[in-house]
N, C-alpha and C positions, 0 to 999 in steps of 0.2 A: 795439844796432845802431848802428854809426857811419855817418857820411855817405857813406863809401865802400863800405859793405857790398853795395849792389846791384850794384856794379861788380866788386869784387875778391875778396870772400870766397869760399873754396871751398864747394861745395855739400855736401849730406849724402852725395852719391854720391862725394865725394872728388875733384872736379875741381880741377885746378891753377888758381891765380889767373890770371884772364885779363889779358893785357897790354893797355894802352891802345892804341887804334888810332893809326896814323900820322897826325900832324897834330893829335892831341888831340881832346877832346870839345867844344871851343868855350868861349866865355867863360862864367864862372859866371852862372847865372840865365837863360841863353839856350838855346833848343833848338838842336840840331845844324843846320848849314847843309844845304840840299837837295843831293841828288846823284842820279845815275841808278843807284845801287846796287840790286841785287836784294833787295827787302824780304822775299822768301820763301826766301832761301838756306838758312835753318835749318829749313825745314818738315819735312824728313825726320827730323832729330834729335828735334824736339819731338813729332812724331807717334809715333815709336817709343817714346819715354818714356811717352807717354800710354797707348799700347796695352799696354805692360808693366805700368803701374800699374793698369790696369783688367782685366787678364787674369783670368779666373775658371776656367780649366781646361777650358772648353767645347771641343767639337770642331768647331763650325761655322766656316765661312770668315770671314775678316776682312772688315768692311764696305768698300765701294768708297770711301766718303768719311767724313770726320768729321762734316761738317754739309752738309745740303742745304737750299736756300732757293728760294722762288718769289715773285716780286713784280715791281713796276715799277721800272725804272731811270730816273732823271731827269738831265738836264743841269743841274747846279747852278751858279749864278753868285752869289758871295757878296761883298757890299760891306762892308768893315769901316772902323773909324775914324770912324764917324758920330756926331755929337752927339745925334742923335735922328732922327725921321722928318721929312722936309721938309714945311713947311706948304704948303697948296694954293697954286699959282701961283708957287712958288719952286723953286730948284734947288740941290742940294748937290754939291760936288766932294770927292773923296777919292782918296788914292793907294793905298788898300787894296782889292784885288780878287783873288778866287781863283775859278778855274773847275775843276770836278771832277765825277766821277760822284756822283749822290745817290740818294735813295730806298733801295731794298733794297741798293744797292751799298755804302752806309755800313757795314752789318753784314758783308757779304761781304768787303770789303777789310780791315776790322778783324780779322776772324777769320783771314784768310789771313796777315796780317802777324804774327799770333801763332803761326804755324806749322801751322795746321790745314788739312786738305785740304777745300776748299770747292767745292761744286757749285751752280750757279745756273741756274734756268729762268726766262727773262724774254724779252719781245719787245723787239727793237731796231729803230728806224726805219732806213730805207735812205738817210737823209740824212747830211750831214757830221757832225752831232752824234752820230748813231747809230754811225757808223764810229769816231769818237773814243772813245766809251764802250766799244764792243766791244774795241778794241785795248788800251785802258788796262786793262780788267779781265783780259783773257785773257793779254796779252803782258807787261804791266808788273807786274800784281799777282798773277798765277798763279791766277786763279779759273777753274775748269772750266766752260766754257759749252756743253758737249756737249748739254744739254737746252734751250738757248736757240735762238731763231730770228730771222732778219732778216725784217721785215715790209714788203713793198712798199707804197709810197705812204702810209705811216703816219708822221706827223711825231713826232719825239722829244719827249717831255714836257720842259718847261723850268721850273725854279724859280729865281726871283730872291730872294735873302735879304739883308735889310738888318740888319746887326749893330750894336747900340748898347747901352750900359749893361749889358754882360754878358748881353744877351738878343737876340732878333731878331724881325723881322716878315717874312713871306714872301708872295710872289705866284706862283701856278703856272698855267702853260698846259698843258693836256692834252686830247687827243682820246681817245674810247673806242677800245680795242684792237679792230681788225677781227676778224671770225670767221675765223681762219686756215684752218679746215677747209672753208669754203664755196668755191664755184667762183669767185665774183667778189669775195669779200672785203668784201661790202657790209654784212653784218649786224654788229651790235655784239656782241662776244664778251668774254672775260675772259682775263687772262694765264695762268690755269690751263690753258687749252687749248694753251699753248705746249709743255707737256710732251710731248704726242703719243705717249708710250709710258710703260711702267711706270717709276716713279722708281728711282734707284739705291739700293742699301743704304747706310745711314748710321747713325752713332751718335746723331745728333740732327738735327732739322729745325726750321726757324723759319718761322712763319706770321703773318699778320695776321688777327685775328678780326673785323675790320670786315666781312669777307665770311664766308659760311658756310664752315666747315672743309672743305677739299676732300677727296674720297674718298681720294686718294693719301696724304694726311697721316694719315687714320684707319687706312689699311692699314699704313702704316709703324709707327704706334704699336702696332698689334696684333702686329707682328713684333718689338717690343722697342725701337723708336726712341723717344727722349725728344722730346716735342713742346714747343717753346718758342713763346710767342706775345706779340705786342705789339698795340697798337691805335692807330689814327690819330685825329686830331681829327674830331669829328662836325660836319660843316658845317651840318647841320640843327639842331644843338644840342638834339635830342630825347633823346639818350642812352638809346636803347631797351634794355630789359632783355633783349631777344632776343640782344643781343651777348654778355652775360654767360652766357646759357644755353649758348653754344658752349664754355665753359670745361670742360665735361664731357669734352672730347676733348683737353685740354691738361694738361701736367705742370708747366710753369713759366710764369707770367704776369708781364710786366714793363711795366705802364702808368706814365705819369708821374702826378704828384700831381693835376693838374687833371682829367685823364681819369678817374682812379680815384675821385675825390670826386664827379664828375658822374654817373658810372654807378651808384655806390652810394648817392647822395643823402646823403652824409655831410659833416661840416664840417671834417675834418682828414685829412691823409695817413695818420695812425696808425689812425684809425677806419675809413678806407677799406681799409687793409691787413687789418684784422681781419675786415671784412665779406667781402672777397674770399677770405680764407683758408678760408671755409666752402664755397667753390666749387672750389678748385684746390689741389693738394698744396703747391706753393710759389708764393708771391706776393712780388714785389719792387716797391715803389712808389718811383719816382725823384722826389726832391724838389728837383732842380736844385742851386742854391747851398746848400741846406740838407742835402745828402747824400741818404741813402736808408734805407729800412727794409725788412726782409725777414722773412717768417714761413714756417716749415715746419710745415704743418698736421699732418703725420704724426708729428712729435715734439713739437710745441708750442714749438719753439725760436724765439726772436725775436732779431734782430740789427739794429743800427743803425750807421751811419757818417756822419761829417761830410764835407763836400766838401773836396777837397784845396785848400789855400790857395795857389793859383797865380794869376798875372795872366792873366785870360781875354781872348783876342783875338776868338774867335768860338765861340759855343755851338751852332752848326748841327751837327746829327748827333751831339752828345755823348751823348744818350740811347741811340742805336744802338751807339756804341762801348762804352758801359756794358753793354748787353746782350750784346755779343760777349765782353767780359771775364767776365761772369757765366757764360755758357755754357762758356767755356774752363775756368773753375774747377770747374764741375759735372763736365765730362768728366775733369778731373784728380782728382776725388774729394776736393776740398777741403771742410772744414767750412763751414757756412753763413756764419759771420762772415768767414772768409777769402775766400770767393767774393765776398762783398759788398765787401770792401776791395780785392780785385784789380780788380773792375769799376770801383770808384771811382777807382783809380789810373789805369786806362786812359782813362777819361773825362776825368779831370783833366789828363792830358798832352795829350789831343786838343784841348782848348779853347785851347791856346797857339798853334794853327795855324789857318789858314783851311780850312774844309770838314770835314765829319765823316768822309768816306772817306779822302781823302789826308792828313787831319790825324791819322789813327789812328796810335798808336805802334808801332814795331817793338821787338824785344827789346833791341837796342842802346840805343835811347833810354830804355827802362825802366831798364836798367842804369846808364846815364850820369846819370840823374836823381839818383841817390844822391850823386854827386860835385858836382852843380851848385851846391849851397849855396842853392838857391831856397827851401827850406823848412827849418825847424829839425830837428835830429837826432831830437828826441822825436816829431816828426810821422812820421818815417820808421820808427821802431821797430816799429810794428805790421805793417809790410810785409816783415819779415825773411824770411818763408816764401817770398817770390817768388824768392829766390836759387836755390832748387832747380830752377827751371824755365828759367833763362836758359841758352841753348845756348852751347857754346864758340865757335861760328861766328857769334854774333850780330853783325849789322851795326849801325853807328851812325846811318846816314842812309838815308832813303828819298825818293822823289819827293813833293814837296808841291804844293799847288794853285798854279798859275801864273795871271797875269791873263788871258792869252789862250791859245788852243790851239796846241800844237806841231804844225807841219806834218806831221811824220813819224807822228803818231798820228791824222791825219784821213782817211787814205786807206783804202779798204775792204780787208779782208783777202783 
């Protein structure tokens, strides 16, 4: 595989070599410049190819969505270019700041930019942050918010991320979601109540097992939907075994190494992966800068990959982008090792930008990466299979995180 393969080589389906976009792909080693291009323009082509690849001759209707998610959306504000955390009583200045949707939006946007049809059920505050998040996801990123709701008098959760030394520290403000079904909205509820109706049919759904697995996810799994799950940081640091008991309702589990080792009481990511493989069909342990390891308990297959050697600007949300890439590879029917490498590629490209959601790559950026000269040709060689999934209409640029909010995205829809 040459450095230009991701851009120009014909696919197995015999596509013609794609022409470089007007204006070029940017200077070698640098990501494309931001634009207002539609990141989901190629969604139809990708979805049709996935459906064709997964067709089994059944007579049932096609699902409404490729992926359905439920969770909380945060207003992320990411500071980059920091030498470290400011000592008490001091102040740091930086010229690096990005504002973008966070939380479950990281995964939703990443999957939508890969061309999947994504539906999200989430509560949105009725403040300016909530209006920005809603319009960014629905209008800019093409995420279906038909199962989401605006919640009166509920403030949008906010996370401030301080990125330094290829890692980050975060502070989050969040109020409990009001009970949307109550008359006065005074009781504390959960975002699962946002659904309000039966979930749509989907090829896969993504949940967080920090909470009990919702009934709608169990019902979807019984109907043939693949359930993917992640887990967040346990603020109590008790790492209860009850969380792992929920894996009986999950098909693919994607924790990071710290979480995996803590929950399994093991001393290495590899040992944690082996322990988790006794509970779930497929487990992927994300090791950050050390790559990832995956085990398919059904076949006994083990796959590992190193992290992509790129210059990292911000690791916020990279694990979520990784999960989106692995889910795409699963729907595409890729072998375990290729699913892992594709997820690794998506996450590696995302850390070159601020924010996990708006830092997620589109197909055009994935293609252009092969020409950038940012990594040696031998590093690109294992990614040759990706060429078959790059749409002819792939755009090169998408909207990236900006320091402050654009006025046209703050007004209520």
